[in-house]
Z-matrix of the N, CA and C atoms (Angstrom, degrees):
N
C 1 1.415
C 2 1.461 1 110.98
N 3 1.338 2 118.77 1 132.76
C 4 1.384 3 119.98 2 -178.89
C 5 1.492 4 113.25 3 -85.64
N 6 1.284 5 116.33 4 172.01
C 7 1.494 6 121.39 5 -179.43
C 8 1.536 7 111.13 6 -57.11
N 9 1.345 8 116.29 7 -39.13
C 10 1.449 9 118.75 8 176.50
C 11 1.509 10 117.48 9 -61.96
N 12 1.324 11 116.46 10 -41.70
C 13 1.430 12 120.85 11 176.03
C 14 1.510 13 113.33 12 -62.35
N 15 1.317 14 117.31 13 -43.16
C 16 1.456 15 120.53 14 176.29
C 17 1.488 16 111.55 15 -60.47
N 18 1.383 17 115.30 16 -44.31
C 19 1.478 18 118.44 17 -178.23
C 20 1.529 19 107.45 18 -68.09
N 21 1.285 20 120.60 19 -34.20
C 22 1.544 21 119.30 20 178.57
C 23 1.564 22 108.44 21 -64.67
N 24 1.322 23 117.47 22 -45.94
C 25 1.402 24 119.91 23 177.10
C 26 1.512 25 115.26 24 -61.05
N 27 1.314 26 117.03 25 -40.57
C 28 1.412 27 124.05 26 -179.87
C 29 1.551 28 110.68 27 -64.01
N 30 1.347 29 115.93 28 -26.23
C 31 1.454 30 119.49 29 179.83
C 32 1.552 31 114.76 30 -89.13
N 33 1.265 32 113.85 31 0.37
C 34 1.514 33 118.38 32 175.15
C 35 1.560 34 107.02 33 -70.67
N 36 1.289 35 111.74 34 152.89
C 37 1.460 36 118.68 35 -175.92
C 38 1.565 37 106.94 36 -82.93
N 39 1.338 38 118.77 37 151.41
C 40 1.395 39 125.37 38 178.21
C 41 1.513 40 112.18 39 -55.54
N 42 1.343 41 115.07 40 -41.97
C 43 1.467 42 118.24 41 -179.50
C 44 1.538 43 113.55 42 -59.48
N 45 1.325 44 117.56 43 -21.16
C 46 1.482 45 121.57 44 179.73
C 47 1.464 46 116.22 45 -79.24
N 48 1.370 47 116.47 46 -24.94
C 49 1.462 48 119.49 47 179.11
C 50 1.537 49 115.56 48 -112.75
N 51 1.320 50 117.49 49 -10.09
C 52 1.478 51 118.64 50 -177.24
C 53 1.503 52 112.79 51 -69.76
N 54 1.340 53 112.62 52 158.22
C 55 1.433 54 120.55 53 171.03
C 56 1.491 55 105.27 54 -85.46
N 57 1.328 56 119.66 55 126.55
C 58 1.458 57 123.97 56 -172.58
C 59 1.549 58 113.60 57 -89.53
N 60 1.362 59 113.92 58 -42.44
C 61 1.505 60 120.07 59 -177.88
C 62 1.492 61 107.84 60 -86.20
N 63 1.289 62 118.85 61 93.49
C 64 1.435 63 125.75 62 -175.72
C 65 1.478 64 111.35 63 -111.36
N 66 1.398 65 116.60 64 130.18
C 67 1.452 66 122.02 65 178.71
C 68 1.549 67 105.74 66 -73.11
N 69 1.324 68 114.48 67 128.90
C 70 1.486 69 116.45 68 -179.59
C 71 1.498 70 110.37 69 -124.31
N 72 1.302 71 116.43 70 168.81
C 73 1.533 72 124.77 71 178.86
C 74 1.507 73 107.21 72 -129.69
N 75 1.327 74 116.47 73 170.51
C 76 1.475 75 120.73 74 167.70
C 77 1.515 76 105.64 75 -117.16
N 78 1.284 77 115.21 76 172.53
C 79 1.498 78 119.87 77 -178.76
C 80 1.504 79 111.15 78 -55.31
N 81 1.353 80 116.83 79 -32.41
C 82 1.384 81 121.83 80 -173.48
C 83 1.557 82 115.29 81 -82.70
N 84 1.292 83 113.94 82 -15.39
C 85 1.511 84 121.95 83 175.32
C 86 1.571 85 107.56 84 -53.93
N 87 1.319 86 114.48 85 137.43
C 88 1.508 87 116.67 86 -176.44
C 89 1.507 88 111.04 87 -85.00
N 90 1.351 89 114.50 88 160.52
C 91 1.420 90 120.04 89 175.75
C 92 1.554 91 111.92 90 -54.13
N 93 1.314 92 115.35 91 -42.33
C 94 1.482 93 116.99 92 -178.22
C 95 1.520 94 110.72 93 -66.72
N 96 1.353 95 118.10 94 -40.35
C 97 1.450 96 119.46 95 178.54
C 98 1.567 97 109.38 96 -61.37
N 99 1.247 98 117.02 97 -44.44
C 100 1.515 99 118.40 98 179.72
C 101 1.514 100 110.37 99 -65.16
N 102 1.368 101 117.69 100 -40.51
C 103 1.444 102 116.70 101 178.53
C 104 1.509 103 112.71 102 -62.74
N 105 1.345 104 116.76 103 -34.89
C 106 1.514 105 120.63 104 177.48
C 107 1.552 106 108.53 105 -69.62
N 108 1.323 107 119.26 106 -36.53
C 109 1.539 108 120.09 107 175.14
C 110 1.554 109 108.55 108 -59.54
N 111 1.351 110 113.88 109 -45.64
C 112 1.493 111 118.00 110 -176.55
C 113 1.567 112 109.82 111 -64.11
N 114 1.328 113 115.36 112 -47.51
C 115 1.437 114 119.49 113 179.36
C 116 1.528 115 112.49 114 -59.11
N 117 1.330 116 116.05 115 -53.45
C 118 1.436 117 119.97 116 -175.53
C 119 1.521 118 114.19 117 -70.30
N 120 1.346 119 116.69 118 -28.36
C 121 1.492 120 120.56 119 -179.56
C 122 1.528 121 111.00 120 -98.43
N 123 1.335 122 117.39 121 5.57
C 124 1.484 123 120.67 122 -178.73
C 125 1.472 124 111.38 123 46.66
N 126 1.408 125 118.22 124 55.16
C 127 1.449 126 119.90 125 -177.06
C 128 1.554 127 106.01 126 -137.16
N 129 1.287 128 115.42 127 162.01
C 130 1.453 129 121.55 128 -179.09
C 131 1.501 130 113.20 129 -115.51
N 132 1.293 131 117.97 130 11.90
C 133 1.493 132 122.73 131 -175.59
C 134 1.495 133 109.32 132 -151.39
N 135 1.340 134 116.49 133 139.71
C 136 1.465 135 120.98 134 175.29
C 137 1.529 136 103.99 135 -136.04
N 138 1.347 137 116.02 136 121.72
C 139 1.491 138 118.54 137 175.60
C 140 1.594 139 110.84 138 -70.67
N 141 1.252 140 116.63 139 148.28
C 142 1.450 141 123.33 140 179.48
C 143 1.550 142 104.80 141 -107.99
N 144 1.356 143 114.81 142 127.65
C 145 1.490 144 120.53 143 178.99
C 146 1.463 145 111.22 144 -129.01
N 147 1.293 146 114.97 145 151.18
C 148 1.491 147 125.87 146 172.05
C 149 1.501 148 106.79 147 -135.47
N 150 1.309 149 117.56 148 122.23
C 151 1.436 150 124.27 149 -178.89
C 152 1.549 151 108.26 150 52.93
N 153 1.319 152 118.29 151 47.43
C 154 1.455 153 128.18 152 178.21
C 155 1.513 154 113.55 153 70.52
N 156 1.364 155 120.16 154 -13.46
C 157 1.461 156 121.51 155 179.37
C 158 1.481 157 113.55 156 -84.96
N 159 1.309 158 115.04 157 140.39
C 160 1.496 159 122.11 158 179.99
C 161 1.502 160 107.41 159 -72.76
N 162 1.348 161 118.82 160 120.64
C 163 1.441 162 123.93 161 179.78
C 164 1.542 163 114.55 162 -119.35
N 165 1.327 164 114.76 163 -8.61
C 166 1.486 165 119.71 164 176.85
C 167 1.459 166 109.46 165 -177.50
N 168 1.326 167 112.73 166 -179.12
C 169 1.455 168 119.65 167 175.17
C 170 1.524 169 108.22 168 -146.39
N 171 1.280 170 118.59 169 143.23
C 172 1.456 171 121.03 170 177.98
C 173 1.561 172 107.22 171 -120.18
N 174 1.332 173 112.89 172 131.09
C 175 1.444 174 119.44 173 178.30
C 176 1.527 175 108.45 174 -109.48
N 177 1.341 176 115.44 175 164.11
C 178 1.468 177 117.99 176 171.60
C 179 1.482 178 110.94 177 -56.15
N 180 1.315 179 119.33 178 -34.43
C 181 1.483 180 123.59 179 179.82
C 182 1.503 181 109.68 180 -68.10
N 183 1.338 182 118.05 181 -40.61
C 184 1.479 183 118.05 182 173.72
C 185 1.505 184 113.29 183 -53.07
N 186 1.322 185 113.03 184 -44.10
C 187 1.507 186 118.40 185 -176.33
C 188 1.551 187 107.94 186 -65.65
N 189 1.326 188 115.91 187 -42.21
C 190 1.452 189 116.03 188 -177.52
C 191 1.552 190 112.18 189 -71.82
N 192 1.366 191 117.26 190 -44.15
C 193 1.503 192 118.92 191 -171.33
C 194 1.509 193 108.91 192 -83.40
N 195 1.346 194 118.76 193 -42.81
C 196 1.466 195 120.85 194 -171.98
C 197 1.535 196 113.09 195 -92.69
N 198 1.324 197 117.52 196 -13.22
C 199 1.397 198 117.84 197 -178.71
C 200 1.596 199 113.34 198 -117.39
N 201 1.327 200 114.55 199 -65.68
C 202 1.414 201 120.36 200 -175.96
C 203 1.572 202 108.98 201 -61.77
N 204 1.282 203 118.64 202 -50.39
C 205 1.494 204 120.34 203 -178.90
C 206 1.549 205 111.21 204 -63.06
N 207 1.310 206 116.18 205 -24.82
C 208 1.496 207 116.48 206 178.95
C 209 1.541 208 113.31 207 -96.42
N 210 1.362 209 114.81 208 11.51
C 211 1.420 210 119.53 209 178.18
C 212 1.486 211 117.75 210 70.28
N 213 1.270 212 117.84 211 20.97
C 214 1.514 213 120.18 212 179.85
C 215 1.545 214 112.88 213 -72.62
N 216 1.274 215 112.34 214 148.14
C 217 1.465 216 122.09 215 -175.81
C 218 1.589 217 109.93 216 -75.38
N 219 1.300 218 117.80 217 151.15
C 220 1.465 219 120.28 218 -178.68
C 221 1.536 220 112.29 219 -64.21
N 222 1.329 221 118.18 220 -16.65
C 223 1.453 222 124.58 221 177.65
C 224 1.508 223 112.62 222 -84.72
N 225 1.318 224 118.60 223 -3.90
C 226 1.450 225 122.66 224 -179.79
C 227 1.493 226 111.17 225 -59.30
N 228 1.363 227 116.76 226 130.68
C 229 1.489 228 115.88 227 175.27
C 230 1.493 229 115.87 228 -62.73
N 231 1.259 230 121.02 229 139.90
C 232 1.451 231 124.07 230 -176.25
C 233 1.460 232 110.46 231 -62.66
N 234 1.277 233 119.06 232 -27.56
C 235 1.438 234 120.97 233 175.12
C 236 1.480 235 115.92 234 -56.64
N 237 1.348 236 121.37 235 -21.16
C 238 1.429 237 127.46 236 175.54
C 239 1.516 238 113.45 237 -76.11
N 240 1.347 239 117.61 238 -18.41
C 241 1.471 240 118.43 239 -173.93
C 242 1.601 241 112.62 240 -129.55
N 243 1.287 242 115.99 241 -0.39
C 244 1.488 243 117.03 242 -172.97
C 245 1.532 244 106.26 243 -75.43
N 246 1.336 245 113.43 244 164.33
C 247 1.485 246 122.46 245 178.63
C 248 1.593 247 102.12 246 -93.14
N 249 1.361 248 111.15 247 127.42
C 250 1.457 249 116.98 248 179.62
C 251 1.492 250 115.91 249 -100.18
N 252 1.357 251 113.41 250 -13.54
C 253 1.438 252 117.80 251 174.95
C 254 1.554 253 109.00 252 -84.60
N 255 1.284 254 116.56 253 99.74
C 256 1.427 255 124.08 254 -169.97
C 257 1.539 256 111.10 255 -100.59
N 258 1.314 257 119.11 256 130.08
C 259 1.409 258 124.49 257 171.96
C 260 1.495 259 107.09 258 -105.30
N 261 1.297 260 118.56 259 114.53
C 262 1.508 261 119.52 260 -177.01
C 263 1.570 262 110.28 261 -134.48
N 264 1.321 263 113.51 262 168.86
C 265 1.456 264 119.60 263 173.69
C 266 1.508 265 108.24 264 -125.85
N 267 1.297 266 113.86 265 164.18
C 268 1.452 267 118.99 266 176.98
C 269 1.579 268 113.06 267 -89.08
N 270 1.346 269 118.17 268 158.62
C 271 1.370 270 124.60 269 -177.69
C 272 1.555 271 109.58 270 -55.95
N 273 1.331 272 114.15 271 -40.32
C 274 1.504 273 121.22 272 -174.07
C 275 1.528 274 111.91 273 -86.56
N 276 1.350 275 118.02 274 -10.60
C 277 1.487 276 119.48 275 178.44
C 278 1.545 277 112.58 276 -59.12
N 279 1.171 278 118.59 277 155.53
C 280 1.495 279 123.34 278 176.48
C 281 1.512 280 107.34 279 -73.87
N 282 1.350 281 118.76 280 145.25
C 283 1.456 282 123.84 281 178.39
C 284 1.595 283 107.84 282 -57.97
N 285 1.256 284 119.09 283 -30.20
C 286 1.440 285 123.06 284 179.18
C 287 1.548 286 107.37 285 -53.37
N 288 1.372 287 120.01 286 -41.32
C 289 1.448 288 122.53 287 -179.06
C 290 1.498 289 111.33 288 -62.99
N 291 1.303 290 118.29 289 -37.03
C 292 1.435 291 121.26 290 179.20
C 293 1.587 292 112.08 291 -67.02
N 294 1.357 293 110.60 292 -42.08
C 295 1.458 294 118.08 293 178.52
C 296 1.539 295 108.95 294 -62.28
N 297 1.305 296 115.24 295 -47.08
C 298 1.489 297 121.13 296 -177.67
C 299 1.508 298 109.77 297 -60.96
N 300 1.401 299 118.12 298 -44.88
C 301 1.434 300 121.83 299 -179.20
C 302 1.455 301 111.56 300 -65.06
N 303 1.312 302 119.08 301 -38.40
C 304 1.512 303 119.53 302 179.36
C 305 1.502 304 109.08 303 -63.11
N 306 1.342 305 119.13 304 -39.92
C 307 1.403 306 122.71 305 -176.18
C 308 1.528 307 106.68 306 -69.17
N 309 1.325 308 119.96 307 -51.52
C 310 1.457 309 126.06 308 -174.13
C 311 1.572 310 108.81 309 -61.36
N 312 1.321 311 119.35 310 -41.49
C 313 1.439 312 121.74 311 -173.49
C 314 1.505 313 114.24 312 -101.46
N 315 1.329 314 115.82 313 3.80
C 316 1.456 315 120.03 314 176.05
C 317 1.498 316 112.04 315 56.79
N 318 1.319 317 117.08 316 43.61
C 319 1.499 318 120.17 317 173.90
C 320 1.527 319 111.46 318 -120.05
N 321 1.262 320 117.57 319 157.43
C 322 1.487 321 122.51 320 -176.67
C 323 1.492 322 111.85 321 -102.84
N 324 1.300 323 117.28 322 -8.55
C 325 1.484 324 120.78 323 -179.91
C 326 1.557 325 110.04 324 -140.05
N 327 1.332 326 114.72 325 141.50
C 328 1.468 327 120.46 326 -178.62
C 329 1.488 328 107.58 327 -130.52
N 330 1.391 329 117.15 328 122.27
C 331 1.421 330 121.69 329 173.65
C 332 1.588 331 110.08 330 -65.32
N 333 1.301 332 113.92 331 146.13
C 334 1.468 333 118.78 332 176.70
C 335 1.580 334 105.38 333 -115.94
N 336 1.357 335 114.66 334 128.61
C 337 1.486 336 119.08 335 -176.37
C 338 1.483 337 107.70 336 -123.91
N 339 1.364 338 112.65 337 153.84
C 340 1.442 339 117.94 338 178.68
C 341 1.528 340 109.96 339 -88.80
N 342 1.288 341 119.43 340 -175.74
C 343 1.453 342 123.50 341 -175.97
C 344 1.529 343 115.54 342 -60.24
N 345 1.330 344 114.38 343 -22.37
C 346 1.511 345 120.65 344 -179.82
C 347 1.532 346 110.74 345 -93.36
N 348 1.340 347 118.16 346 3.57
C 349 1.437 348 121.83 347 -179.40
C 350 1.545 349 114.91 348 79.32
N 351 1.350 350 113.16 349 15.79
C 352 1.464 351 119.63 350 178.80
C 353 1.468 352 107.88 351 -88.13
N 354 1.349 353 114.42 352 145.30
C 355 1.508 354 118.97 353 178.63
C 356 1.509 355 111.20 354 -67.00
N 357 1.304 356 118.05 355 126.94
C 358 1.427 357 123.23 356 -179.02
C 359 1.550 358 110.18 357 -110.67
N 360 1.281 359 117.00 358 -22.99
C 361 1.488 360 118.87 359 179.69
C 362 1.544 361 107.37 360 171.23
N 363 1.341 362 115.86 361 -166.08
C 364 1.437 363 120.09 362 -177.48
C 365 1.562 364 105.46 363 -148.72
N 366 1.257 365 116.06 364 142.74
C 367 1.505 366 123.26 365 175.17
C 368 1.505 367 108.33 366 -113.86
N 369 1.327 368 112.51 367 123.86
C 370 1.474 369 122.44 368 179.06
C 371 1.556 370 106.73 369 -107.48
N 372 1.310 371 117.21 370 161.17
C 373 1.497 372 119.82 371 173.83
C 374 1.514 373 109.83 372 -56.87
N 375 1.333 374 120.98 373 -33.71
C 376 1.401 375 122.14 374 178.00
C 377 1.570 376 113.63 375 -62.56
N 378 1.324 377 113.20 376 -34.30
C 379 1.553 378 117.31 377 176.57
C 380 1.463 379 110.20 378 -64.37
N 381 1.384 380 116.28 379 -39.29
C 382 1.462 381 117.47 380 179.62
C 383 1.502 382 110.22 381 -70.56
N 384 1.367 383 117.75 382 -37.93
C 385 1.415 384 122.27 383 -178.91
C 386 1.533 385 109.64 384 -60.88
N 387 1.297 386 117.57 385 -36.47
C 388 1.481 387 118.83 386 -175.46
C 389 1.528 388 108.03 387 -74.53
N 390 1.310 389 121.70 388 -15.84
C 391 1.446 390 121.49 389 176.14
C 392 1.513 391 114.67 390 -86.06
N 393 1.279 392 113.61 391 -14.17
C 394 1.451 393 119.31 392 179.06
C 395 1.558 394 111.69 393 -105.41
N 396 1.311 395 115.02 394 119.43
C 397 1.462 396 119.82 395 -171.84
C 398 1.529 397 111.65 396 -78.98
N 399 1.235 398 119.55 397 -37.09
C 400 1.466 399 126.23 398 -175.62
C 401 1.523 400 111.81 399 -72.21
N 402 1.283 401 120.58 400 114.06
C 403 1.512 402 125.19 401 -175.54
C 404 1.544 403 110.75 402 -58.93
N 405 1.367 404 120.45 403 -35.20
C 406 1.434 405 122.14 404 179.35
C 407 1.480 406 108.91 405 -67.82
N 408 1.353 407 118.75 406 -42.61
C 409 1.429 408 122.74 407 -179.58
C 410 1.547 409 109.19 408 -63.58
N 411 1.342 410 117.63 409 -42.23
C 412 1.450 411 119.37 410 -179.47
C 413 1.492 412 106.12 411 -62.74
N 414 1.282 413 121.93 412 -51.19
C 415 1.437 414 125.16 413 -173.92
C 416 1.614 415 109.57 414 -58.98
N 417 1.275 416 114.64 415 -43.60
C 418 1.484 417 117.44 416 -179.35
C 419 1.522 418 111.70 417 -67.02
N 420 1.328 419 114.35 418 -42.55
C 421 1.474 420 118.55 419 178.93
C 422 1.555 421 113.49 420 -62.51
N 423 1.323 422 113.83 421 -48.36
C 424 1.453 423 117.87 422 178.24
C 425 1.491 424 114.67 423 -64.21
N 426 1.360 425 116.44 424 -36.12
C 427 1.490 426 119.47 425 176.27
C 428 1.513 427 108.74 426 -67.37
N 429 1.267 428 119.00 427 -41.44
C 430 1.470 429 120.33 428 -178.27
C 431 1.548 430 111.37 429 -65.00
N 432 1.349 431 114.97 430 -40.10
C 433 1.472 432 120.14 431 178.80
C 434 1.574 433 106.64 432 -60.34
N 435 1.331 434 114.52 433 -50.33
C 436 1.430 435 119.70 434 -174.25
C 437 1.509 436 113.04 435 -66.56
N 438 1.318 437 116.02 436 -35.71
C 439 1.516 438 120.30 437 -176.38
C 440 1.520 439 110.60 438 -85.68
N 441 1.353 440 117.95 439 -22.12
C 442 1.462 441 121.91 440 -176.91
C 443 1.528 442 113.70 441 93.46
N 444 1.398 443 115.79 442 1.01
C 445 1.453 444 116.44 443 -177.72
C 446 1.560 445 105.26 444 -67.99
N 447 1.313 446 114.05 445 138.32
C 448 1.484 447 119.47 446 178.59
C 449 1.550 448 109.82 447 -89.38
N 450 1.333 449 114.25 448 97.36
C 451 1.471 450 116.87 449 -176.40
C 452 1.433 451 110.80 450 -74.39
N 453 1.349 452 121.09 451 -15.82
C 454 1.464 453 120.43 452 175.50
C 455 1.504 454 114.46 453 -82.20
N 456 1.364 455 115.13 454 -6.43
C 457 1.435 456 119.99 455 176.83
C 458 1.544 457 114.34 456 -96.64
N 459 1.345 458 115.01 457 -0.66
C 460 1.388 459 119.53 458 178.87
C 461 1.493 460 110.69 459 -69.00
N 462 1.358 461 113.71 460 145.94
C 463 1.501 462 119.32 461 -173.70
C 464 1.483 463 112.20 462 -86.08
């Protein structure tokens, strides 16, 4: 993939590459219910919403570190262990912003919200990979997101 193709993909809007049908939870959803969502949906993150607004996110790591390691019961509400510091992008933001945020914040998934703060979708590294046709470019981009290297700061 040439420089122009990457630039074209980076200028696509987040709404064009995000996954729209996202399994969500509320603060009251239990750890066990979220774990079942993750298992059945083969996913490692579940956004937490209240009145359609994104209020948190729970990852498989949150469950392990903040729940299991602390001896919490499977009936514990997810609101007790979710991450409330949310890094998100807007539906109309460029995909480049999602890629940059993933690298800067060392996360593999970014929620996408609309102008009202409501969850519109989620962008995962896999979504970005699907938009890049060149395998080398995909591998380099995913490695840089995972390692935290800022590929946009390269000279």
